[in-house]
C-alpha positions in Angstrom: 10.6 -148.2 -5.0 10.5 -149.6 -1.9 12.8 -150.3 1.1 13.2 -153.0 3.5 12.7 -152.0 7.1 12.0 -153.6 10.3 8.5 -153.1 11.9 7.9 -153.6 16.2 8.0 -157.3 16.3 11.5 -157.1 14.3 10.4 -158.6 11.0 11.3 -157.1 7.8 8.8 -155.8 5.8 8.9 -154.0 2.5 7.4 -150.3 2.4 7.4 -147.6 -0.2 9.1 -143.9 0.2 5.3 -142.4 -0.6 3.9 -144.8 2.3 6.6 -143.9 4.7 6.3 -140.4 4.0 2.7 -140.2 4.5 3.0 -142.1 7.8 5.6 -139.7 9.1 3.4 -136.8 7.8 0.5 -138.0 9.9 2.0 -138.5 12.9 3.4 -135.2 12.8 -0.1 -133.6 12.6 -0.8 -135.8 15.4 2.0 -134.5 17.6 0.9 -130.7 16.0 -2.4 -131.2 17.5 -1.7 -133.0 20.7 0.5 -129.6 21.5 -2.1 -127.1 20.2 -4.9 -129.0 22.6 -2.3 -129.4 25.4 -3.3 -127.3 28.7 0.9 -127.4 29.4 1.2 -125.9 26.2 -1.0 -123.4 26.7 0.4 -122.6 30.3 4.0 -122.3 28.9 2.6 -119.9 25.8 1.0 -117.6 28.2 3.9 -117.6 30.6 6.5 -116.8 27.5 4.3 -114.5 26.3 3.5 -112.8 29.7 7.7 -112.3 30.1 7.8 -111.2 26.3 5.3 -108.2 27.0 6.9 -107.4 30.3 10.5 -107.1 28.7 8.9 -105.1 26.0 7.3 -102.3 28.7 10.8 -102.2 30.2 12.5 -101.8 26.7 10.0 -99.0 26.2 10.5 -97.3 29.4 14.3 -97.5 29.3 14.1 -96.6 25.6 14.4 -92.9 26.3 17.3 -93.2 28.1 19.2 -95.7 25.4 18.2 -92.8 22.6 20.2 -90.0 24.5 23.5 -91.7 23.9 22.8 -92.7 20.1 20.0 -92.8 18.1 21.1 -95.5 15.6 19.7 -98.9 15.4 17.3 -97.7 17.6 14.4 -100.5 16.7 16.9 -103.1 17.6 17.1 -101.6 21.0 13.0 -102.3 21.5 14.5 -106.5 21.9 17.9 -105.7 24.0 16.8 -103.0 26.3 16.3 -103.6 29.7 14.0 -102.0 32.0 13.9 -100.7 35.7 14.3 -104.6 37.1 13.4 -106.1 33.7 15.9 -108.2 31.9 15.8 -107.4 27.9 13.6 -109.8 25.8 16.7 -111.5 24.6 17.9 -112.3 28.2 14.4 -113.5 29.0 14.5 -115.8 25.9 18.1 -116.8 26.9 17.0 -118.1 30.2 13.7 -119.4 29.4 13.9 -120.6 26.1 15.6 -124.4 27.3 11.9 -124.3 29.3 9.9 -124.5 26.4 12.0 -127.0 24.9 12.3 -129.3 27.6 8.6 -129.0 28.0 7.6 -130.1 24.9 9.9 -133.0 25.0 10.7 -134.3 28.4 8.1 -137.1 28.1 7.8 -137.6 24.4 8.8 -141.3 24.6 8.5 -142.6 28.4 4.9 -141.4 28.7 4.4 -143.3 25.7 5.8 -146.5 26.7 4.0 -146.3 30.1 0.7 -145.4 29.1 1.2 -148.3 26.5 0.3 -145.8 23.8 3.3 -147.0 21.8 2.9 -150.7 20.9 -0.6 -149.3 19.7 1.3 -146.4 17.7 3.8 -148.7 16.1 1.4 -151.3 15.0 0.0 -148.7 12.6 1.3 -148.6 9.3 4.7 -146.3 10.6 8.0 -147.2 11.5 10.0 -146.1 14.4 12.3 -143.7 12.6 8.6 -141.9 11.6 8.0 -141.9 15.4 11.0 -139.8 16.6 11.4 -137.9 13.8 7.5 -136.7 13.1 8.0 -136.2 17.3 11.0 -133.9 17.0 9.6 -132.0 13.9 6.4 -131.2 15.4 8.2 -129.8 18.5 10.4 -127.8 16.5 7.5 -126.5 14.8 5.7 -125.1 17.6 9.0 -123.5 18.5 9.3 -121.7 15.4 5.8 -120.6 15.6 6.2 -119.5 19.1 9.7 -117.7 18.6 8.6 -115.8 15.3 5.3 -114.6 16.7 6.4 -113.2 19.7 9.0 -111.5 17.6 6.6 -110.3 15.1 4.6 -109.2 18.1 6.9 -107.1 20.0 8.0 -105.3 16.7 4.5 -104.5 15.7 3.6 -103.1 18.8 6.9 -101.4 19.3 5.7 -99.8 15.9 2.5 -98.7 16.9 3.7 -97.2 20.3 7.2 -95.6 19.1 6.4 -95.0 15.7 9.7 -96.3 15.0 10.0 -97.9 11.4 12.4 -100.6 10.9 15.3 -100.2 8.1 15.7 -103.3 5.9 19.0 -104.0 7.8 17.2 -104.2 11.1 14.9 -106.2 9.9 17.4 -108.6 9.0 19.3 -108.9 11.8 15.9 -109.6 13.8 15.2 -112.3 11.7 18.9 -113.8 12.3 18.0 -113.3 15.8 14.8 -115.4 15.8 16.9 -118.2 13.8 19.1 -118.2 16.3 16.7 -118.5 19.3 14.8 -121.3 17.4 17.8 -123.3 17.2 19.0 -122.7 20.7 15.2 -124.1 21.8 15.4 -126.9 19.4 18.7 -128.2 21.0 17.3 -128.2 24.1 14.1 -130.0 22.6 16.4 -132.7 21.2 18.3 -133.4 25.0 15.1 -133.6 26.5 13.8 -136.1 23.9 17.2 -138.1 24.6 16.3 -138.0 28.4 12.9 -139.0 27.0 14.0 -141.8 25.5 16.9 -143.0 27.7 15.0 -142.5 31.0 11.8 -144.7 31.8 9.8 -142.1 34.2 9.3 -138.5 32.9 9.8 -136.9 35.9 13.4 -138.5 35.8 14.0 -137.5 32.6 12.7 -134.0 33.2 15.2 -133.7 36.4 18.3 -134.4 34.3 17.2 -132.1 31.5 16.8 -129.3 34.3 20.1 -130.2 35.7 21.9 -129.7 32.8 20.2 -126.6 32.1 21.1 -125.0 35.6 24.5 -126.2 35.2 25.1 -124.3 31.7 23.2 -121.2 32.8 24.6 -120.7 35.7 27.7 -122.6 37.1 29.6 -123.1 33.9 31.0 -119.7 33.9 32.4 -120.3 37.4 33.9 -123.3 36.3 35.3 -121.7 33.4 36.9 -119.2 35.6 38.5 -121.7 38.1 39.7 -123.4 35.3 41.4 -120.5 33.7 42.7 -119.2 36.9 44.3 -122.7 38.0 45.9 -123.0 34.5 47.0 -119.4 34.4 47.0 -117.4 37.9 46.7 -113.8 38.0 47.3 -113.1 41.9 49.9 -111.1 41.7 51.0 -108.1 39.7 53.5 -110.2 37.7 51.2 -113.4 36.9 48.3 -110.8 35.9 51.1 -109.0 33.3 52.6 -112.6 31.9 49.1 -114.5 32.2 46.0 -112.5 31.4 45.5 -113.1 28.0 45.7 -116.8 27.9 43.6 -116.4 31.4 41.1 -115.0 29.4 41.4 -117.0 26.3 41.2 -119.8 27.8 37.9 -119.1 30.2 36.6 -117.7 27.1 36.7 -121.0 25.1 35.6 -123.2 28.0 32.6 -121.0 28.2 31.8 -121.4 25.0 31.0 -125.0 25.3 27.9 -123.5 27.2 24.8 -123.4 24.5 23.8 -120.6 26.7 26.8 -118.6 26.2 27.0 -119.6 22.7 23.5 -118.4 22.0 24.2 -114.9 24.3 27.3 -113.8 22.7 25.9 -114.4 19.0 22.5 -112.6 20.0 24.6 -109.5 21.2 26.9 -109.5 18.4 23.7 -110.0 15.6 21.7 -107.1 17.6 24.1 -104.6 18.3 26.3 -103.4 15.4 28.8 -101.5 17.4 29.9 -105.1 18.3 33.3 -105.3 16.2 34.6 -108.5 17.5 33.9 -111.7 19.7 37.5 -112.7 20.7 40.4 -111.1 22.5 41.6 -107.8 21.1 44.8 -106.5 22.4 46.0 -102.7 22.1 48.0 -103.4 19.1 44.8 -104.2 17.0 43.4 -101.4 18.4 45.7 -99.0 17.1 44.4 -97.3 13.8 40.7 -98.8 14.1 38.2 -96.8 13.0 35.3 -96.4 15.3 31.6 -97.2 13.8 29.2 -99.9 13.4 29.5 -103.3 11.2 27.2 -104.0 8.4 24.8 -106.8 8.5 27.0 -109.1 6.4 30.2 -108.3 8.5 27.9 -109.0 12.2 26.8 -112.2 10.1 30.3 -113.5 9.5 31.3 -112.9 13.1 28.5 -115.1 14.7 28.2 -118.1 11.6 30.5 -120.2 13.8 28.3 -119.7 16.9 25.2 -120.8 14.4 27.0 -123.8 12.8 27.9 -124.6 16.8 24.5 -124.6 18.0 23.3 -126.8 14.9 25.9 -129.2 15.6 24.6 -129.5 19.3 20.9 -129.8 17.9 21.7 -132.2 15.5 23.8 -134.7 18.1 21.4 -134.5 20.5 19.0 -135.7 18.4 21.1 -138.2 16.6 21.3 -139.6 19.9 17.8 -139.8 20.8 17.2 -141.6 17.1 19.7 -144.1 17.8 18.6 -144.8 21.4 15.0 -145.3 20.2 15.8 -147.3 17.4 17.9 -149.4 19.2 15.6 -149.8 21.9 12.8 -152.9 22.4 9.4 -150.9 22.3 7.4 -154.2 23.5 6.8 -154.5 27.2 
């Protein structure tokens, strides 16, 4: 079965589905090899591993303090416990994960165009969609390899050092946490590829993604707080009595626009079974509630909207880069 598509010169050409898959597969392997042989990727990998092991060291030093208050789900605390002036592994990933996606995609297209290799690339028996899809899949594969290898390494070292053996539920929670991390970083990969398509220079695309990263990580919470205080002021005791609920709800919903906040909230929920709600809880709702831990399935019900939101953001960013690349003129 053949499909009519346009090649780099805009001419209609018939190509079989098998040939198109082979072209995508070849480009996917080529991009994987480029990432693995890249000095930039090796430097980023060493940086991420160094920070991960530093967070593990901090978790091990702070684990004794955490175990005094609770001896339940201790293995999960290897990923969420902070040491003295050392953030936890989940905090490190939330902050540095976008940097990984940025470095893998900020020059995916514009560097090929500026070096003159894009014309030679599409002159091969492959099509435009194979180029952009292959680059995204290769980057997503590298992200998955990096994230799961780090997660498994931290768990393995934790078992050897502490002697803790994770329960089945803890393993499931860690796997979901790593899956969330892959989707979260893949969103930033898709966004960086989008700016690589839109911007002519690699430096411009990198600065644009860095600006968005800094805004969502640092300034989004400030903007949400300002908007909530303007809409529902709590300056006086009467305003606080009347507007506290609406103020907090609006600020929470605005913060959830940020992928950083969305990811952090989901991770804190899935990695801490004591978290029983991600929304506002009133005093009436707390009456008669029995304290305890949520099961894995119940925690998953709380965070599945976050996963859907992150997946939607990732697909939207990649769809934007896909459409932009397909509509651009390749020939200089």
